[in-house]
KOLGU-4560 file (N, C-alpha, C; in nm, 3 decimals, padded with zeros to 5 digits):
<recs>
<n_xx: 00.103 n_yy: -00.132 n_zz: 00.005 ca_xx: 00.011 ca_yy: -00.021 ca_zz: -00.006 c_xx: 00.086 c_yy: 00.133 c_zz: 00.005 mol: A seq: 1 type: MET>
<n_xx: 00.046 n_yy: 00.228 n_zz: -00.082 ca_xx: 00.122 ca_yy: 00.344 ca_zz: -00.103 c_xx: 00.098 c_yy: 00.419 c_zz: 00.003 mol: A seq: 2 type: ALA>
<n_xx: 00.222 n_yy: 00.501 n_zz: 00.053 ca_xx: 00.220 ca_yy: 00.599 ca_zz: 00.175 c_xx: 00.175 c_yy: 00.688 c_zz: 00.113 mol: A seq: 3 type: LYS>
<n_xx: 00.089 n_yy: 00.761 n_zz: 00.205 ca_xx: 00.008 ca_yy: 00.892 ca_zz: 00.158 c_xx: 00.119 c_yy: 01.010 c_zz: 00.186 mol: A seq: 4 type: LYS>
<n_xx: 00.111 n_yy: 01.114 n_zz: 00.033 ca_xx: 00.209 ca_yy: 01.212 ca_zz: 00.024 c_xx: 00.155 c_yy: 01.310 c_zz: 00.118 mol: A seq: 5 type: GLN>
<n_xx: 00.228 n_yy: 01.384 n_zz: 00.163 ca_xx: 00.232 ca_yy: 01.521 ca_zz: 00.234 c_xx: 00.198 c_yy: 01.642 c_zz: 00.131 mol: A seq: 6 type: THR>
<n_xx: 00.127 n_yy: 01.729 n_zz: 00.182 ca_xx: 00.102 ca_yy: 01.841 ca_zz: 00.113 c_xx: 00.214 c_yy: 01.897 c_zz: 00.009 mol: A seq: 7 type: PHE>
<n_xx: 00.338 n_yy: 01.922 n_zz: 00.105 ca_xx: 00.472 ca_yy: 01.960 ca_zz: 00.053 c_xx: 00.520 c_yy: 01.894 c_zz: -00.074 mol: A seq: 8 type: GLU>
<n_xx: 00.505 n_yy: 01.759 n_zz: -00.044 ca_xx: 00.549 ca_yy: 01.664 ca_zz: -00.159 c_xx: 00.454 c_yy: 01.652 c_zz: -00.299 mol: A seq: 9 type: GLN>
<n_xx: 00.341 n_yy: 01.669 n_zz: -00.243 ca_xx: 00.211 ca_yy: 01.693 ca_zz: -00.368 c_xx: 00.264 c_yy: 01.842 c_zz: -00.457 mol: A seq: 10 type: ASN>
<n_xx: 00.277 n_yy: 01.938 n_zz: -00.353 ca_xx: 00.294 ca_yy: 02.047 ca_zz: -00.458 c_xx: 00.441 c_yy: 02.030 c_zz: -00.517 mol: A seq: 11 type: MET>
<n_xx: 00.551 n_yy: 01.971 n_zz: -00.477 ca_xx: 00.653 ca_yy: 01.937 ca_zz: -00.546 c_xx: 00.607 c_yy: 01.866 c_zz: -00.659 mol: A seq: 12 type: THR>
<n_xx: 00.579 n_yy: 01.757 n_zz: -00.677 ca_xx: 00.535 ca_yy: 01.687 ca_zz: -00.783 c_xx: 00.441 c_yy: 01.778 c_zz: -00.867 mol: A seq: 13 type: ARG>
<n_xx: 00.353 n_yy: 01.830 n_zz: -00.823 ca_xx: 00.255 ca_yy: 01.930 ca_zz: -00.910 c_xx: 00.375 c_yy: 02.026 c_zz: -01.021 mol: A seq: 14 type: LEU>
<n_xx: 00.481 n_yy: 02.095 n_zz: -00.945 ca_xx: 00.565 ca_yy: 02.175 ca_zz: -01.002 c_xx: 00.633 c_yy: 02.130 c_zz: -01.094 mol: A seq: 15 type: GLU>
<n_xx: 00.659 n_yy: 01.958 n_zz: -01.094 ca_xx: 00.736 ca_yy: 01.883 ca_zz: -01.188 c_xx: 00.639 c_yy: 01.865 c_zz: -01.291 mol: A seq: 16 type: GLU>
<n_xx: 00.522 n_yy: 01.846 n_zz: -01.289 ca_xx: 00.424 ca_yy: 01.827 ca_zz: -01.393 c_xx: 00.402 c_yy: 01.947 c_zz: -01.471 mol: A seq: 17 type: ILE>
<n_xx: 00.381 n_yy: 02.070 n_zz: -01.396 ca_xx: 00.374 ca_yy: 02.183 ca_zz: -01.494 c_xx: 00.493 c_yy: 02.197 c_zz: -01.562 mol: A seq: 18 type: VAL>
<n_xx: 00.620 n_yy: 02.184 n_zz: -01.522 ca_xx: 00.740 ca_yy: 02.230 ca_zz: -01.574 c_xx: 00.743 c_yy: 02.102 c_zz: -01.684 mol: A seq: 19 type: THR>
<n_xx: 00.715 n_yy: 01.973 n_zz: -01.689 ca_xx: 00.721 ca_yy: 01.874 ca_zz: -01.782 c_xx: 00.641 c_yy: 01.935 c_zz: -01.920 mol: A seq: 20 type: ALA>
<n_xx: 00.495 n_yy: 01.985 n_zz: -01.869 ca_xx: 00.404 ca_yy: 02.014 ca_zz: -01.971 c_xx: 00.441 c_yy: 02.141 c_zz: -02.033 mol: A seq: 21 type: LEU>
<n_xx: 00.484 n_yy: 02.243 n_zz: -01.962 ca_xx: 00.539 ca_yy: 02.346 ca_zz: -02.025 c_xx: 00.652 c_yy: 02.307 c_zz: -02.115 mol: A seq: 22 type: GLU>
<n_xx: 00.755 n_yy: 02.224 n_zz: -02.100 ca_xx: 00.844 ca_yy: 02.218 ca_zz: -02.203 c_xx: 00.772 c_yy: 02.148 c_zz: -02.326 mol: A seq: 23 type: ARG>
<n_xx: 00.658 n_yy: 02.089 n_zz: -02.332 ca_xx: 00.608 ca_yy: 02.051 ca_zz: -02.435 c_xx: 00.655 c_yy: 01.949 c_zz: -02.532 mol: A seq: 24 type: GLY>
<n_xx: 00.724 n_yy: 01.872 n_zz: -02.478 ca_xx: 00.815 ca_yy: 01.752 ca_zz: -02.571 c_xx: 00.774 c_yy: 01.616 c_zz: -02.502 mol: A seq: 25 type: ASP>
<n_xx: 00.680 n_yy: 01.585 n_zz: -02.450 ca_xx: 00.626 ca_yy: 01.465 ca_zz: -02.410 c_xx: 00.513 c_yy: 01.429 c_zz: -02.538 mol: A seq: 26 type: ALA>
<n_xx: 00.506 n_yy: 01.323 n_zz: -02.535 ca_xx: 00.395 ca_yy: 01.264 ca_zz: -02.645 c_xx: 00.279 c_yy: 01.261 c_zz: -02.581 mol: A seq: 27 type: PRO>
<n_xx: 00.162 n_yy: 01.267 n_zz: -02.639 ca_xx: 00.023 ca_yy: 01.322 ca_zz: -02.640 c_xx: -00.008 c_yy: 01.226 c_zz: -02.527 mol: A seq: 28 type: LEU>
<n_xx: 00.011 n_yy: 01.117 n_zz: -02.522 ca_xx: -00.056 ca_yy: 01.007 ca_zz: -02.423 c_xx: 00.020 c_yy: 01.041 c_zz: -02.267 mol: A seq: 29 type: GLU>
<n_xx: 00.127 n_yy: 01.063 n_zz: -02.263 ca_xx: 00.223 ca_yy: 01.119 ca_zz: -02.137 c_xx: 00.140 c_yy: 01.250 c_zz: -02.093 mol: A seq: 30 type: GLU>
<n_xx: 00.157 n_yy: 01.335 n_zz: -02.183 ca_xx: 00.106 ca_yy: 01.482 ca_zz: -02.116 c_xx: -00.054 c_yy: 01.447 c_zz: -02.080 mol: A seq: 31 type: SER>
<n_xx: -00.113 n_yy: 01.382 n_zz: -02.126 ca_xx: -00.256 ca_yy: 01.330 ca_zz: -02.070 c_xx: -00.257 c_yy: 01.287 c_zz: -01.952 mol: A seq: 32 type: LEU>
<n_xx: -00.168 n_yy: 01.193 n_zz: -01.944 ca_xx: -00.159 ca_yy: 01.099 ca_zz: -01.794 c_xx: -00.089 c_yy: 01.222 c_zz: -01.705 mol: A seq: 33 type: ALA>
<n_xx: 00.010 n_yy: 01.326 n_zz: -01.744 ca_xx: 00.042 ca_yy: 01.427 ca_zz: -01.654 c_xx: -00.053 c_yy: 01.528 c_zz: -01.620 mol: A seq: 34 type: LEU>
<n_xx: -00.141 n_yy: 01.544 n_zz: -01.709 ca_xx: -00.213 ca_yy: 01.657 ca_zz: -01.682 c_xx: -00.339 c_yy: 01.587 c_zz: -01.593 mol: A seq: 35 type: PHE>
<n_xx: -00.383 n_yy: 01.459 n_zz: -01.589 ca_xx: -00.475 ca_yy: 01.393 ca_zz: -01.512 c_xx: -00.408 c_yy: 01.395 c_zz: -01.365 mol: A seq: 36 type: GLN>
<n_xx: -00.285 n_yy: 01.371 n_zz: -01.349 ca_xx: -00.227 ca_yy: 01.335 ca_zz: -01.198 c_xx: -00.213 c_yy: 01.453 c_zz: -01.167 mol: A seq: 37 type: GLU>
<n_xx: -00.201 n_yy: 01.583 n_zz: -01.250 ca_xx: -00.203 ca_yy: 01.700 ca_zz: -01.193 c_xx: -00.353 c_yy: 01.752 c_zz: -01.145 mol: A seq: 38 type: GLY>
<n_xx: -00.430 n_yy: 01.752 n_zz: -01.182 ca_xx: -00.577 ca_yy: 01.755 ca_zz: -01.142 c_xx: -00.597 c_yy: 01.677 c_zz: -01.009 mol: A seq: 39 type: THR>
<n_xx: -00.546 n_yy: 01.561 n_zz: -01.005 ca_xx: -00.585 ca_yy: 01.490 ca_zz: -00.886 c_xx: -00.487 c_yy: 01.557 c_zz: -00.772 mol: A seq: 40 type: LYS>
<n_xx: -00.398 n_yy: 01.616 n_zz: -00.787 ca_xx: -00.261 ca_yy: 01.649 ca_zz: -00.707 c_xx: -00.362 c_yy: 01.795 c_zz: -00.653 mol: A seq: 41 type: LEU>
<n_xx: -00.396 n_yy: 01.870 n_zz: -00.738 ca_xx: -00.479 ca_yy: 02.004 ca_zz: -00.726 c_xx: -00.605 c_yy: 01.994 c_zz: -00.627 mol: A seq: 42 type: ILE>
<n_xx: -00.653 n_yy: 01.885 n_zz: -00.644 ca_xx: -00.761 ca_yy: 01.836 ca_zz: -00.545 c_xx: -00.740 c_yy: 01.787 c_zz: -00.417 mol: A seq: 43 type: SER>
<n_xx: -00.614 n_yy: 01.712 n_zz: -00.423 ca_xx: -00.604 ca_yy: 01.695 ca_zz: -00.296 c_xx: -00.543 c_yy: 01.772 c_zz: -00.219 mol: A seq: 44 type: SER>
<n_xx: -00.427 n_yy: 01.882 n_zz: -00.273 ca_xx: -00.393 ca_yy: 01.999 ca_zz: -00.216 c_xx: -00.499 c_yy: 02.101 c_zz: -00.162 mol: A seq: 45 type: CYS>
<n_xx: -00.631 n_yy: 02.134 n_zz: -00.241 ca_xx: -00.725 ca_yy: 02.197 ca_zz: -00.189 c_xx: -00.807 c_yy: 02.135 c_zz: -00.087 mol: A seq: 46 type: ASN>
<n_xx: -00.799 n_yy: 02.002 n_zz: -00.084 ca_xx: -00.867 ca_yy: 01.945 ca_zz: 00.026 c_xx: -00.764 c_yy: 01.956 c_zz: 00.159 mol: A seq: 47 type: LYS>
<n_xx: -00.648 n_yy: 01.957 n_zz: 00.151 ca_xx: -00.571 ca_yy: 01.963 ca_zz: 00.280 c_xx: -00.581 c_yy: 02.131 c_zz: 00.309 mol: A seq: 48 type: ALA>
<n_xx: -00.577 n_yy: 02.211 n_zz: 00.203 ca_xx: -00.585 ca_yy: 02.365 ca_zz: 00.283 c_xx: -00.707 c_yy: 02.392 c_zz: 00.324 mol: A seq: 49 type: LEU>
<n_xx: -00.844 n_yy: 02.334 n_zz: 00.286 ca_xx: -00.955 ca_yy: 02.338 ca_zz: 00.333 c_xx: -00.955 c_yy: 02.279 c_zz: 00.476 mol: A seq: 50 type: ASP>
<n_xx: -00.906 n_yy: 02.180 n_zz: 00.495 ca_xx: -00.879 ca_yy: 02.105 ca_zz: 00.636 c_xx: -00.817 c_yy: 02.192 c_zz: 00.709 mol: A seq: 51 type: GLN>
<n_xx: -00.694 n_yy: 02.268 n_zz: 00.675 ca_xx: -00.650 ca_yy: 02.329 ca_zz: 00.782 c_xx: -00.709 c_yy: 02.472 c_zz: 00.781 mol: A seq: 52 type: ALA>
<n_xx: -00.775 n_yy: 02.506 n_zz: 00.722 ca_xx: -00.838 ca_yy: 02.664 ca_zz: 00.738 c_xx: -00.952 c_yy: 02.600 c_zz: 00.826 mol: A seq: 53 type: GLN>
<n_xx: -01.014 n_yy: 02.486 n_zz: 00.819 ca_xx: -01.116 ca_yy: 02.459 ca_zz: 00.934 c_xx: -01.045 c_yy: 02.439 c_zz: 01.059 mol: A seq: 54 type: GLN>
<n_xx: -00.949 n_yy: 02.366 n_zz: 01.064 ca_xx: -00.860 ca_yy: 02.359 ca_zz: 01.222 c_xx: -00.831 c_yy: 02.495 c_zz: 01.271 mol: A seq: 55 type: GLN>
<n_xx: -00.804 n_yy: 02.624 n_zz: 01.185 ca_xx: -00.734 ca_yy: 02.736 ca_zz: 01.215 c_xx: -00.865 c_yy: 02.791 c_zz: 01.281 mol: A seq: 56 type: LEU>
<n_xx: -00.981 n_yy: 02.776 n_zz: 01.219 ca_xx: -01.098 ca_yy: 02.843 ca_zz: 01.257 c_xx: -01.129 c_yy: 02.807 c_zz: 01.414 mol: A seq: 57 type: LYS>
<n_xx: -01.139 n_yy: 02.659 n_zz: 01.441 ca_xx: -01.162 ca_yy: 02.589 ca_zz: 01.559 c_xx: -01.054 c_yy: 02.645 c_zz: 01.664 mol: A seq: 58 type: ILE>
<n_xx: -00.939 n_yy: 02.667 n_zz: 01.633 ca_xx: -00.825 ca_yy: 02.677 ca_zz: 01.708 c_xx: -00.879 c_yy: 02.810 c_zz: 01.773 mol: A seq: 59 type: LEU>
<n_xx: -00.910 n_yy: 02.928 n_zz: 01.686 ca_xx: -00.921 ca_yy: 03.071 ca_zz: 01.705 c_xx: -01.037 c_yy: 03.077 c_zz: 01.792 mol: A seq: 60 type: LEU>
<n_xx: -01.125 n_yy: 03.002 n_zz: 01.751 ca_xx: -01.255 ca_yy: 03.018 ca_zz: 01.845 c_xx: -01.222 c_yy: 02.993 c_zz: 02.010 mol: A seq: 61 type: GLN>
<n_xx: -01.270 n_yy: 03.129 n_zz: 02.064 ca_xx: -01.255 ca_yy: 03.120 ca_zz: 02.216 c_xx: -01.411 c_yy: 03.099 c_zz: 02.276 mol: A seq: 62 type: GLY>
<n_xx: -01.410 n_yy: 03.084 n_zz: 02.404 ca_xx: -01.517 ca_yy: 03.071 ca_zz: 02.503 c_xx: -01.632 c_yy: 03.154 c_zz: 02.475 mol: A seq: 63 type: GLU>
<n_xx: -01.578 n_yy: 03.286 n_zz: 02.437 ca_xx: -01.676 ca_yy: 03.408 ca_zz: 02.405 c_xx: -01.688 c_yy: 03.436 c_zz: 02.264 mol: A seq: 64 type: ASN>
<n_xx: -01.642 n_yy: 03.348 n_zz: 02.173 ca_xx: -01.633 ca_yy: 03.392 ca_zz: 02.059 c_xx: -01.524 c_yy: 03.383 c_zz: 01.973 mol: A seq: 65 type: GLY>
<n_xx: -01.508 n_yy: 03.403 n_zz: 01.876 ca_xx: -01.351 ca_yy: 03.412 ca_zz: 01.777 c_xx: -01.276 c_yy: 03.524 c_zz: 01.854 mol: A seq: 66 type: PRO>
<n_xx: -01.154 n_yy: 03.490 n_zz: 01.868 ca_xx: -01.031 ca_yy: 03.551 ca_zz: 01.914 c_xx: -00.939 c_yy: 03.582 c_zz: 01.827 mol: A seq: 67 type: GLU>
<n_xx: -00.879 n_yy: 03.710 n_zz: 01.813 ca_xx: -00.764 ca_yy: 03.700 ca_zz: 01.719 c_xx: -00.641 c_yy: 03.676 c_zz: 01.805 mol: A seq: 68 type: THR>
<n_xx: -00.551 n_yy: 03.616 n_zz: 01.741 ca_xx: -00.428 ca_yy: 03.621 ca_zz: 01.797 c_xx: -00.350 c_yy: 03.746 c_zz: 01.793 mol: A seq: 69 type: PRO>
<n_xx: -00.287 n_yy: 03.730 n_zz: 01.925 ca_xx: -00.167 ca_yy: 03.851 ca_zz: 01.922 c_xx: -00.066 c_yy: 03.847 c_zz: 01.850 mol: A seq: 70 type: ASP>
<n_xx: -00.017 n_yy: 03.914 n_zz: 01.771 ca_xx: 00.085 ca_yy: 03.910 ca_zz: 01.672 c_xx: 00.202 c_yy: 03.994 c_zz: 01.697 mol: A seq: 71 type: PHE>
<n_xx: 00.288 n_yy: 03.950 n_zz: 01.719 ca_xx: 00.433 ca_yy: 04.071 ca_zz: 01.760 c_xx: 00.424 c_yy: 04.208 c_zz: 01.609 mol: A seq: 72 type: VAL>
<n_xx: 00.423 n_yy: 04.318 n_zz: 01.674 ca_xx: 00.395 ca_yy: 04.403 ca_zz: 01.599 c_xx: 00.251 c_yy: 04.479 c_zz: 01.577 mol: A seq: 73 type: GLY>
<n_xx: 00.145 n_yy: 04.433 n_zz: 01.631 ca_xx: 00.028 ca_yy: 04.492 ca_zz: 01.656 c_xx: -00.001 c_yy: 04.600 c_zz: 01.724 mol: A seq: 74 type: ASP>
<n_xx: 00.077 n_yy: 04.619 n_zz: 01.817 ca_xx: 00.100 ca_yy: 04.722 ca_zz: 01.924 c_xx: 00.091 c_yy: 04.850 c_zz: 01.853 mol: A seq: 75 type: GLU>
<n_xx: 00.029 n_yy: 04.966 n_zz: 01.912 ca_xx: 00.001 ca_yy: 05.082 ca_zz: 01.845 c_xx: 00.039 c_yy: 05.219 c_zz: 01.952 mol: A seq: 76 type: GLU>
</recs>
């Protein structure tokens, strides 16, 4: 069974696919396979980003509603 790839690994592979497709020297069948792999990677990355966004929303929820984190440099 294949190990699940990380977001960063998926992004790296996606960059490789884009580069290969931009070169334009792959045969049609290979280009289509790369494009298909790329669309699956995009979907996976979008899902990971959506999950991270939901986790951030939960983490930022305080007992009295949403709280904003204190960032260095926010002082006036």
